[in-house]
C-alpha positions in Angstrom: 27.2 -29.1 22.1 30.6 -28.9 21.3 31.8 -25.4 19.6 32.8 -27.1 16.6 29.0 -28.1 16.7 27.6 -24.9 17.6 30.1 -23.3 15.2 28.8 -25.5 12.4 24.6 -24.5 13.7 25.6 -21.2 12.8 26.7 -21.9 9.7 24.2 -23.6 8.5 21.8 -20.9 9.9 23.4 -17.8 8.3 22.2 -18.3 4.4 19.1 -19.1 5.6 18.8 -16.0 7.7 19.9 -14.8 4.7 17.7 -16.1 1.6 14.9 -14.3 4.2 15.8 -11.0 4.4 16.0 -10.8 0.4 12.8 -12.4 0.2 11.8 -10.3 2.8 13.1 -7.3 0.7 11.5 -8.4 -2.3 7.7 -9.2 -0.9 8.7 -5.0 0.5 9.5 -4.1 -3.3 7.1 -5.3 -5.3 4.1 -5.2 -2.9 4.7 -1.6 -2.3 1.9 0.4 -1.6 3.1 2.5 -4.9 2.7 -0.9 -6.8 -0.5 -1.8 -5.7 -2.3 1.5 -5.9 -0.2 1.6 -9.1 -2.5 -2.0 -10.3 -6.0 -1.3 -8.2 -7.7 1.2 -10.0 -7.0 -0.1 -13.1 -9.1 -3.3 -12.0 -11.3 -1.2 -10.7 -11.8 0.7 -14.2 -12.5 -2.2 -15.7 -15.1 -3.8 -13.4 -16.8 -0.5 -14.4 -16.4 -0.5 -18.1 -15.5 -3.5 -19.4 -13.8 -1.5 -21.9 -10.0 -1.4 -22.7 -9.4 2.3 -22.6 -11.8 3.9 -20.6 -10.4 1.5 -18.2 -6.7 2.9 -19.4 -7.6 6.6 -19.0 -9.7 6.2 -15.6 -7.0 4.1 -13.8 -4.0 5.5 -15.0 -5.7 9.2 -14.0 -6.0 7.5 -10.0 -2.7 5.7 -10.4 -0.7 8.6 -11.9 -2.0 11.5 -9.1 -2.3 8.7 -6.4 0.8 6.2 -6.8 3.3 7.5 -9.4 3.2 11.9 -8.9 3.7 11.4 -5.1 6.6 7.9 -5.6 8.2 10.9 -7.6 8.6 13.5 -5.1 9.5 10.3 -2.4 11.8 9.2 -4.6 13.3 12.8 -4.9 13.6 13.8 -1.6 15.3 10.7 -0.8 18.2 10.8 -3.0 18.6 14.3 -1.8 18.7 12.7 1.7 15.4 14.8 2.6 14.6 11.5 3.9 16.0 7.9 5.0 15.3 6.0 1.4 11.6 5.4 -0.9 10.0 3.3 2.2 10.6 7.0 4.7 11.4 5.0 7.3 12.3 7.0 9.6 7.9 8.5 11.2 9.3 12.2 11.3 10.5 12.3 7.3 6.7 11.3 6.6 4.9 14.7 6.9 6.1 16.2 3.1 5.1 12.5 1.8 2.0 12.7 2.8 1.1 16.4 1.9 2.3 15.9 -1.6 0.3 12.8 -1.9 -2.6 14.5 -0.1 -2.4 17.4 -2.7 -1.8 15.1 -5.9 -4.8 13.0 -4.9 -7.4 15.3 -3.9 -6.3 16.9 -7.9 -6.7 13.4 -9.1 -10.5 12.6 -7.1 -11.2 16.5 -8.3 -10.3 15.3 -12.0 -12.9 12.6 -11.9 -15.8 14.6 -10.7 -15.1 16.8 -13.4 -14.7 14.2 -15.8 -17.7 12.3 -14.6 -16.4 8.9 -14.4 -17.6 5.8 -13.1 -18.9 5.5 -9.8 -16.6 2.9 -9.2 -13.4 4.6 -9.7 -14.9 7.9 -7.9 -15.7 5.8 -4.8 -12.7 4.0 -5.0 -9.8 7.1 -5.0 -12.5 8.6 -2.0 -11.6 5.0 0.3 -7.9 6.0 -0.7 -7.5 9.0 0.6 -9.9 7.9 3.4 -7.1 5.9 4.2 -4.3 7.7 3.8 -6.4 10.6 5.8 -6.6 8.1 8.5 -2.9 6.8 8.4 -1.5 10.3 8.0 -3.1 11.2 11.2 -2.1 7.9 13.5 1.4 8.2 12.4 2.3 11.2 13.7 2.2 9.8 16.9 2.8 6.2 15.7 5.1 4.9 12.5 1.4 2.7 10.9 2.7 0.2 8.5 2.0 2.2 4.6 1.8 -1.3 3.4 0.3 -3.6 5.1 -2.4 -0.7 5.5 -2.7 -0.2 1.7 -2.4 -4.0 1.3 -5.2 -4.8 3.5 -7.5 -2.0 1.8 -7.0 -3.5 -1.3 -8.0 -6.8 -0.9 -11.4 -5.7 0.9 -11.8 -3.6 -2.1 -11.0 -6.4 -4.4 -13.6 -8.6 -2.8 -16.3 -6.4 -2.8 -15.6 -5.2 -6.5 -15.1 -8.9 -8.1 -15.5 -11.9 -5.5 -15.2 -12.9 -2.1 -12.9 -15.0 -3.2 -10.1 -12.4 -3.4 -10.7 -12.6 0.6 -7.6 -15.1 -0.1 -5.1 -12.6 -0.9 -5.1 -11.5 3.2 -2.1 -14.2 3.0 -0.2 -11.9 0.8 -1.2 -8.9 3.5 0.3 -11.7 5.8 3.2 -11.5 3.7 4.3 -8.2 3.5 3.8 -7.8 7.1 5.8 -10.7 7.9 8.8 -8.6 5.3 8.1 -5.0 7.0 8.9 -6.8 10.2 11.7 -9.2 8.8 14.3 -5.9 7.6 13.1 -4.4 10.9 11.3 -2.0 9.5 8.4 -1.6 11.5 7.0 -4.0 14.0 4.0 -6.2 14.5 2.0 -4.5 16.0 2.7 -1.7 13.6 2.2 -4.0 10.6 -1.2 -5.8 12.1 -2.7 -1.8 12.8 -1.9 -0.9 9.3 -4.0 -4.2 7.5 -6.6 -3.4 10.1 -7.0 0.0 8.9 -6.5 -0.2 5.6 -9.1 -2.2 5.6 -11.4 -0.4 7.6 -11.0 2.8 6.4 -10.3 2.1 2.9 -12.1 -1.2 1.4 -14.4 0.1 4.9 -15.7 2.6 3.3 -15.3 1.6 -0.5 -18.1 -1.3 0.4 -20.8 0.9 1.4 -20.0 3.7 -1.4 -19.9 0.9 -4.2 -23.1 0.0 -3.6 -21.9 -3.8 -2.2 -23.4 -2.6 1.3 
């Protein structure tokens, strides 16, 4: 191959790499943990109540305490330079966001119990807190992917709550894992590990708690 042909091939490959990175960044944002944790409680609350207002009440209570408020802390920290962005890529910077998320989530769980929320919603919150504790412990030593952990747990939870057809969403978990590796935020092992840990610690706990197993 001549140098001209080599340069031509490289020129053709560059737009493909650029598009691939753009797609990866889009997946990383659209299917970020805070987005999934915002929507998943609404889906479970609907199955628990089959009524719009109770779904919004219980679902948003979990979403606010487990997603919106913690994300506010993370965005604030990113903007003030306390960590390197709203995905907290540096493992050492994850301690404060994890603690804030745990505090808010435990507060939300207490509110659910005191308000006598549907058991499915309480079981979901317990499962999400379990995932947070397990992944928090792991990330103190190894940068496990929170993106795939949350997504992996969500797939199991949706399958247990609604129908086994939701196992097909595992394709999205794989896509999220690919996106995290593509933009060099995680290794392949970290994304696979996250998916497995999330499925076991979150979904694996939710299934028996919800009465599926």
